[in-house]
N, C-alpha and C positions, 0 to 999 in steps of 0.2 A: 504494500500500500504506500503510495507516494503522498506524503503530507503536503509538500510544496510542488507546484508544477514549475517547469523551467521557463521563465519569461525573461527575455533579454533586457527589458527595461527595468524590471524589479524582480530579483531572484527570491525575495521573501513575500510572495503573493500567495496567501493561504488558499487552498482549494476547498477547504471546509470551514465552517463557522464554529470553531471550537478552540479552547485555550490549549496551549502547549502543556505537556506534562512536565514534571520537575526535571527529569533527565533530559528531555528535549530542550527545555529552556536553558539548562546549564550548558548543554552542548552548543546551543546557538550563541550564548554569551561568550564562550571560549573561542568559537570560530570568529565572531565579530571582533573581539579583542586582538586575536592573532592577526587577522587581516589588516586591522588598523595599524598595529605595530609594524607590520611588514611594509605597508604603504608609506608610513612616515619615515621608516629607515631607508626606503628606496629613493627618497627625495634628494635633490642636490644639496650637499652640505649636511646630510644626515637627518634632516627634519628637526622637529621640535624635541629637544632632548628631555625637557621637563615633562612633556606630555608622554613621551615614550616610557619614561621612568614610572610615572603614575599608572599608565596602562599595564605595564609589566607587573607592578605590585598587585593590581586588580586581577590580572590573569593568574598569578600565583595563588591568590586567595580563592579564585574560582576552581582551579585545578585541585587544590588540596582541601576543598570543602568548607572554607570559611565564609564564602559568599552566601548571603541569604536570599 
């Protein structure tokens, strides 16, 4: 069962009208933080170092179960 359909304009377009489960929400947060950190790091000059540091801290919390 595909929870999201692949839409080139918006990859997070839900196909059903229901909330994400805890595991799905946690995985979505981890994916979003990882993508944001990677995109900031790929910028010329390394991106916003303070933002990358804060997002990395949030990512570590999410991975190790401290994120609510």
